[in-house]
C-alpha positions as CSV (number, residue, x, y, z in Angstrom):
1,V,0.0,0.0,0.0
2,K,2.8,2.4,0.9
3,E,4.5,1.8,-2.5
4,A,1.2,2.4,-4.3
5,L,0.6,5.8,-2.5
6,G,4.1,6.8,-3.2
7,G,5.6,6.9,-6.7
8,P,2.6,5.7,-8.8
9,F,0.1,8.0,-6.9
10,V,2.5,11.0,-7.2
11,Y,3.1,10.2,-10.8
12,C,-0.7,10.4,-11.5
13,I,-1.0,13.7,-9.7
14,I,1.8,15.3,-11.5
15,F,0.5,13.9,-14.9
16,L,-3.0,15.2,-14.3
17,F,-1.9,18.8,-13.3
18,S,0.6,19.0,-16.1
19,T,-2.0,17.9,-18.6
20,V,-4.8,20.2,-17.3
21,L,-2.7,23.3,-16.8
22,F,0.2,23.2,-19.4
23,W,-0.2,20.5,-22.0
24,R,-1.3,22.2,-25.3
25,D,0.1,25.8,-25.0
26,N,3.6,25.4,-24.0
27,L,6.4,22.8,-23.1
28,T,6.1,23.2,-19.3
29,G,3.7,20.1,-18.9
30,V,5.4,18.2,-21.7
31,T,8.8,18.8,-20.1
32,A,7.7,18.0,-16.5
33,V,6.1,14.7,-17.5
34,S,8.7,13.5,-19.9
35,M,11.5,14.3,-17.4
36,M,9.8,12.2,-14.8
37,A,8.3,9.5,-16.9
38,A,11.3,8.9,-19.4
39,G,14.2,10.0,-17.3
40,D,13.3,8.7,-13.9
41,G,11.7,5.6,-15.4
42,M,14.7,4.6,-17.4
43,A,17.2,5.5,-14.6
44,D,15.4,2.9,-12.5
45,I,15.4,0.1,-15.0
46,I,19.0,0.8,-16.4
47,G,20.4,1.5,-12.9
48,R,19.0,-1.7,-11.5
49,R,20.3,-3.7,-14.4
50,F,23.7,-2.2,-15.1
51,G,24.4,0.0,-12.1
52,A,25.5,-2.6,-9.4
53,N,29.3,-2.0,-10.0
54,N,29.1,1.8,-10.7
55,K,27.4,3.5,-7.8
56,W,28.1,7.2,-7.1
57,W,30.5,7.7,-4.2
58,F,27.9,9.6,-2.4
59,S,25.0,7.3,-2.7
60,D,24.8,3.5,-2.4
61,R,21.3,3.8,-4.2
62,K,22.1,5.8,-7.4
63,S,24.4,4.6,-10.1
64,V,26.3,6.4,-12.9
65,A,24.5,4.0,-15.4
66,G,21.2,5.2,-14.0
67,S,22.1,8.8,-14.2
68,V,23.3,8.6,-17.9
69,A,20.0,6.7,-18.7
70,F,18.0,9.5,-17.0
71,F,19.8,12.2,-18.9
72,V,19.7,10.6,-22.3
73,S,16.1,9.3,-21.9
74,A,14.8,12.7,-20.5
75,F,16.5,14.6,-23.3
76,V,15.5,12.2,-26.2
77,A,11.8,12.1,-24.9
78,T,11.3,15.8,-24.3
79,F,13.1,17.0,-27.5
80,G,11.3,14.4,-29.5
81,L,7.8,15.4,-28.1
82,A,8.7,19.1,-28.5
83,S,9.7,18.6,-32.1
84,W,6.7,16.5,-32.9
85,L,4.3,18.9,-31.3
86,S,5.9,21.8,-33.2
87,Y,5.9,19.8,-36.5
88,T,2.3,18.8,-36.4
89,G,1.2,22.3,-35.5
90,A,-0.2,21.3,-32.0
91,L,2.3,23.6,-30.4
92,T,2.3,27.0,-32.0
93,T,4.0,29.0,-29.3
94,L,7.5,27.6,-29.7
95,S,9.7,30.2,-31.3
96,M,13.0,28.7,-30.7
97,N,15.3,27.2,-33.5
98,T,16.1,23.5,-33.3
99,A,19.6,24.0,-32.0
100,S,18.5,26.4,-29.2
101,L,15.8,24.0,-28.3
102,A,18.2,21.1,-28.0
103,V,20.6,23.1,-25.9
104,S,17.9,24.4,-23.6
105,I,16.4,20.8,-23.1
106,A,19.8,19.4,-22.6
107,W,20.4,21.9,-19.7
108,I,17.1,21.0,-18.2
109,S,17.8,17.3,-18.6
110,L,21.1,17.8,-16.8
111,A,19.5,19.8,-13.9
112,C,16.8,17.2,-13.4
113,T,19.5,14.4,-13.5
114,V,21.3,16.2,-10.7
115,V,18.1,16.7,-8.7
116,E,17.2,13.0,-9.1
117,L,20.6,12.3,-7.5
118,L,19.9,14.4,-4.3
119,P,19.7,12.3,-1.2
120,F,16.7,14.3,0.2
121,G,13.2,14.9,-1.1
122,D,11.1,12.7,-3.2
123,D,12.2,12.7,-6.8
124,N,8.7,12.0,-8.0
125,W,8.0,15.5,-6.9
126,T,11.2,17.3,-7.2
127,V,12.2,16.2,-10.8
128,P,8.9,17.3,-12.6
129,I,8.8,20.5,-10.5
130,V,12.3,21.5,-11.4
131,G,11.8,20.3,-15.0
132,G,8.5,22.5,-15.2
133,V,10.0,25.6,-13.7
134,L,13.1,25.4,-15.9
135,A,10.9,24.8,-19.1
136,E,8.8,27.8,-18.2
137,T,11.8,30.1,-17.9
138,M,13.9,28.6,-20.5
139,L,11.5,27.4,-23.3
140,S,8.9,30.2,-23.1
């Protein structure tokens, strides 16, 4: 019960608010959700599979493999969704060129990767909040 009320419940709440408040008119919701879903999801999968022998020196629960998976997955998912939404005309407020968009999303992905590594707080909350706030400031 505790696990069900933890990660999955928080994920649903973040997804709901991101969809209702931000999904169609800017990249804030897309970024918040994709950082959490793709980044945090792949960090867990890859970290468990390939991270046993490459733990960070400051955490016995986090691995370099998981962090790399977080960054790459978060970047690819967010950039892919942003590009697709822009290409299809679903997102008309994006005024950045492709290179600027990629650089901004890379910085947001890196920041969220670092936040996911922090030994305090619940990354199910902190990652999408940081991703959303940075998207609101960097991608608007």
